[in-house]
N, CA and C atoms as an extended XYZ file, in Angstrom:
195
Properties=species:S:1:pos:R:3:atomname:S:1:resname:S:1:resid:I:1 pbc="F F F"
N         3.582       -4.278       12.399 N   UNK     1
C         2.872       -4.104       11.153 CA  UNK     1
C         3.107       -2.660       10.679 C   UNK     1
N         3.232       -2.492        9.360 N   UNK     2
C         3.459       -1.162        8.794 CA  UNK     2
C         2.319       -0.794        7.847 C   UNK     2
N         1.996        0.489        7.807 N   UNK     3
C         0.975        1.006        6.903 CA  UNK     3
C         1.486        0.828        5.463 C   UNK     3
N         0.683        0.265        4.559 N   UNK     4
C         1.153        0.052        3.179 CA  UNK     4
C         1.350        1.348        2.391 C   UNK     4
N         0.826        2.462        2.859 N   UNK     5
C         0.967        3.730        2.142 CA  UNK     5
C         2.168        4.524        2.643 C   UNK     5
N         2.209        4.833        3.937 N   UNK     6
C         3.280        5.695        4.469 CA  UNK     6
C         4.374        4.917        5.207 C   UNK     6
N         4.178        3.627        5.384 N   UNK     7
C         5.154        2.745        6.051 CA  UNK     7
C         5.334        3.040        7.535 C   UNK     7
N         4.415        3.774        8.137 N   UNK     8
C         4.463        4.076        9.568 CA  UNK     8
C         4.099        2.808       10.355 C   UNK     8
N         4.802        2.571       11.475 N   UNK     9
C         4.464        1.438       12.337 CA  UNK     9
C         3.077        1.648       12.925 C   UNK     9
N         2.299        0.569       13.001 N   UNK    10
C         0.983        0.668       13.609 CA  UNK    10
C         0.656       -0.613       14.350 C   UNK    10
N        -0.291       -0.502       15.236 N   UNK    11
C        -0.696       -1.666       16.009 CA  UNK    11
C        -1.768       -2.443       15.245 C   UNK    11
N        -1.686       -3.755       15.338 N   UNK    12
C        -2.661       -4.606       14.666 CA  UNK    12
C        -4.042       -4.397       15.277 C   UNK    12
N        -5.058       -4.386       14.454 N   UNK    13
C        -6.424       -4.240       14.945 CA  UNK    13
C        -6.831       -2.810       15.223 C   UNK    13
N        -6.059       -1.851       14.740 N   UNK    14
C        -6.407       -0.441       14.932 CA  UNK    14
C        -7.669       -0.084       14.148 C   UNK    14
N        -8.221        1.091       14.391 N   UNK    15
C        -9.485        1.462       13.768 CA  UNK    15
C        -9.424        1.599       12.242 C   UNK    15
N        -8.230        1.834       11.675 N   UNK    16
C        -8.107        1.987       10.221 CA  UNK    16
C        -7.314        0.846        9.583 C   UNK    16
N        -7.054       -0.219       10.336 N   UNK    17
C        -6.243       -1.339        9.856 CA  UNK    17
C        -6.734       -1.808        8.494 C   UNK    17
N        -5.837       -2.080        7.592 N   UNK    18
C        -4.385       -2.172        7.728 CA  UNK    18
C        -3.663       -0.846        7.511 C   UNK    18
N        -4.363        0.265        7.535 N   UNK    19
C        -3.760        1.584        7.362 CA  UNK    19
C        -3.605        2.261        8.723 C   UNK    19
N        -2.763        3.302        8.776 N   UNK    20
C        -2.546        4.004       10.040 CA  UNK    20
C        -3.587        5.090       10.270 C   UNK    20
N        -4.222        5.555        9.193 N   UNK    21
C        -5.166        6.663        9.329 CA  UNK    21
C        -6.188        6.633        8.202 C   UNK    21
N        -7.211        7.457        8.358 N   UNK    22
C        -8.219        7.585        7.305 CA  UNK    22
C        -7.590        8.175        6.046 C   UNK    22
N        -6.620        9.076        6.218 N   UNK    23
C        -5.928        9.679        5.077 CA  UNK    23
C        -5.270        8.606        4.212 C   UNK    23
N        -4.519        7.691        4.823 N   UNK    24
C        -3.850        6.633        4.064 CA  UNK    24
C        -4.871        5.684        3.430 C   UNK    24
N        -5.965        5.443        4.117 N   UNK    25
C        -7.028        4.595        3.563 CA  UNK    25
C        -7.590        5.224        2.296 C   UNK    25
N        -7.825        6.545        2.326 N   UNK    26
C        -8.377        7.241        1.161 CA  UNK    26
C        -7.361        7.337        0.019 C   UNK    26
N        -6.088        7.477        0.342 N   UNK    27
C        -5.054        7.477       -0.697 CA  UNK    27
C        -5.066        6.135       -1.423 C   UNK    27
N        -5.155        5.048       -0.668 N   UNK    28
C        -5.195        3.714       -1.264 CA  UNK    28
C        -6.433        3.551       -2.147 C   UNK    28
N        -7.569        4.009       -1.672 N   UNK    29
C        -8.803        3.925       -2.459 CA  UNK    29
C        -8.651        4.718       -3.766 C   UNK    29
N        -8.064        5.902       -3.684 N   UNK    30
C        -7.832        6.712       -4.879 CA  UNK    30
C        -6.896        6.026       -5.867 C   UNK    30
N        -5.889        5.327       -5.346 N   UNK    31
C        -4.979        4.583       -6.222 CA  UNK    31
C        -5.714        3.503       -7.001 C   UNK    31
N        -6.623        2.792       -6.349 N   UNK    32
C        -7.416        1.774       -7.043 CA  UNK    32
C        -8.331        2.433       -8.079 C   UNK    32
N        -8.990        3.517       -7.696 N   UNK    33
C        -9.945        4.182       -8.584 CA  UNK    33
C        -9.271        4.776       -9.817 C   UNK    33
N        -8.033        5.242       -9.670 N   UNK    34
C        -7.333        5.858      -10.798 CA  UNK    34
C        -6.650        4.836      -11.697 C   UNK    34
N        -6.656        3.572      -11.299 N   UNK    35
C        -6.031        2.532      -12.109 CA  UNK    35
C        -4.560        2.331      -11.826 C   UNK    35
N        -4.050        2.952      -10.753 N   UNK    36
C        -2.641        2.782      -10.408 CA  UNK    36
C        -2.353        1.333      -10.022 C   UNK    36
N        -3.302        0.695       -9.374 N   UNK    37
C        -3.173       -0.715       -9.024 CA  UNK    37
C        -4.004       -1.524      -10.014 C   UNK    37
N        -3.567       -2.731      -10.291 N   UNK    38
C        -4.373       -3.628      -11.120 CA  UNK    38
C        -4.069       -5.068      -10.733 C   UNK    38
N        -4.999       -5.930      -11.015 N   UNK    39
C        -4.831       -7.351      -10.772 CA  UNK    39
C        -4.562       -7.984      -12.129 C   UNK    39
N        -3.393       -8.586      -12.320 N   UNK    40
C        -3.063       -9.148      -13.629 CA  UNK    40
C        -3.947      -10.339      -13.969 C   UNK    40
N        -4.229      -10.490      -15.262 N   UNK    41
C        -5.016      -11.623      -15.731 CA  UNK    41
C        -4.110      -12.832      -15.865 C   UNK    41
N        -4.681      -14.012      -15.716 N   UNK    42
C        -3.936      -15.228      -15.963 CA  UNK    42
C        -3.838      -15.410      -17.476 C   UNK    42
N        -2.702      -15.882      -17.972 N   UNK    43
C        -2.580      -16.118      -19.412 CA  UNK    43
C        -3.633      -17.119      -19.895 C   UNK    43
N        -4.206      -16.836      -21.045 N   UNK    44
C        -5.180      -17.748      -21.631 CA  UNK    44
C        -6.615      -17.483      -21.224 C   UNK    44
N        -6.860      -16.499      -20.343 N   UNK    45
C        -8.235      -16.181      -19.971 CA  UNK    45
C        -8.742      -15.078      -20.879 C   UNK    45
N       -10.006      -15.136      -21.279 N   UNK    46
C       -10.537      -14.086      -22.157 CA  UNK    46
C       -10.594      -12.751      -21.423 C   UNK    46
N       -10.275      -11.680      -22.123 N   UNK    47
C       -10.336      -10.357      -21.510 CA  UNK    47
C       -11.730       -9.784      -21.674 C   UNK    47
N       -11.993       -8.697      -20.971 N   UNK    48
C       -13.304       -8.063      -21.050 CA  UNK    48
C       -13.539       -7.454      -22.424 C   UNK    48
N       -12.467       -7.232      -23.190 N   UNK    49
C       -12.602       -6.653      -24.520 CA  UNK    49
C       -12.985       -7.692      -25.564 C   UNK    49
N       -12.783       -8.969      -25.248 N   UNK    50
C       -13.159      -10.021      -26.198 CA  UNK    50
C       -14.670      -10.080      -26.302 C   UNK    50
N       -15.143      -10.341      -27.494 N   UNK    51
C       -16.593      -10.429      -27.670 CA  UNK    51
C       -17.104      -11.772      -27.162 C   UNK    51
N       -18.334      -11.786      -26.769 N   UNK    52
C       -18.980      -13.004      -26.311 CA  UNK    52
C       -19.402      -13.788      -27.553 C   UNK    52
N       -19.008      -15.063      -27.664 N   UNK    53
C       -19.350      -15.818      -28.866 CA  UNK    53
C       -20.855      -15.840      -29.112 C   UNK    53
N       -21.228      -15.533      -30.329 N   UNK    54
C       -22.635      -15.579      -30.699 CA  UNK    54
C       -23.399      -14.314      -30.399 C   UNK    54
N       -22.848      -13.417      -29.598 N   UNK    55
C       -23.593      -12.216      -29.217 CA  UNK    55
C       -23.822      -11.310      -30.409 C   UNK    55
N       -22.782      -11.036      -31.191 N   UNK    56
C       -22.921      -10.163      -32.357 CA  UNK    56
C       -23.854      -10.798      -33.382 C   UNK    56
N       -23.775      -12.109      -33.539 N   UNK    57
C       -24.647      -12.793      -34.488 CA  UNK    57
C       -26.099      -12.650      -34.096 C   UNK    57
N       -26.396      -12.743      -32.791 N   UNK    58
C       -27.762      -12.593      -32.310 CA  UNK    58
C       -28.288      -11.205      -32.614 C   UNK    58
N       -27.459      -10.181      -32.435 N   UNK    59
C       -27.894       -8.810      -32.715 CA  UNK    59
C       -28.197       -8.630      -34.193 C   UNK    59
N       -27.342       -9.181      -35.061 N   UNK    60
C       -27.546       -9.051      -36.495 CA  UNK    60
C       -28.848       -9.722      -36.920 C   UNK    60
N       -29.163      -10.865      -36.330 N   UNK    61
C       -30.403      -11.558      -36.675 CA  UNK    61
C       -31.613      -10.760      -36.240 C   UNK    61
N       -31.522      -10.087      -35.070 N   UNK    62
C       -32.637       -9.278      -34.581 CA  UNK    62
C       -32.913       -8.106      -35.522 C   UNK    62
N       -31.856       -7.513      -36.067 N   UNK    63
C       -32.017       -6.380      -36.967 CA  UNK    63
C       -32.647       -6.792      -38.291 C   UNK    63
N       -32.308       -7.989      -38.753 N   UNK    64
C       -32.839       -8.456      -40.030 CA  UNK    64
C       -34.305       -8.850      -39.928 C   UNK    64
N       -34.744       -9.215      -38.755 N   UNK    65
C       -36.122       -9.729      -38.582 CA  UNK    65
C       -37.160       -8.650      -38.636 C   UNK    65
């Protein structure tokens, strides 16, 4: 098994698995936090930027009341 960050050989079940060290674990965490990694959306699924149907209408009605 190889560390996904530095590609160093490591034994399965080590204390930082699947990484070789705490340093590589933190590098990976930083990559996720900075947006370097992402999980692609499936085509046809609504994105988080799409509005929720009826939500804006509900707000407008509350303001008018």
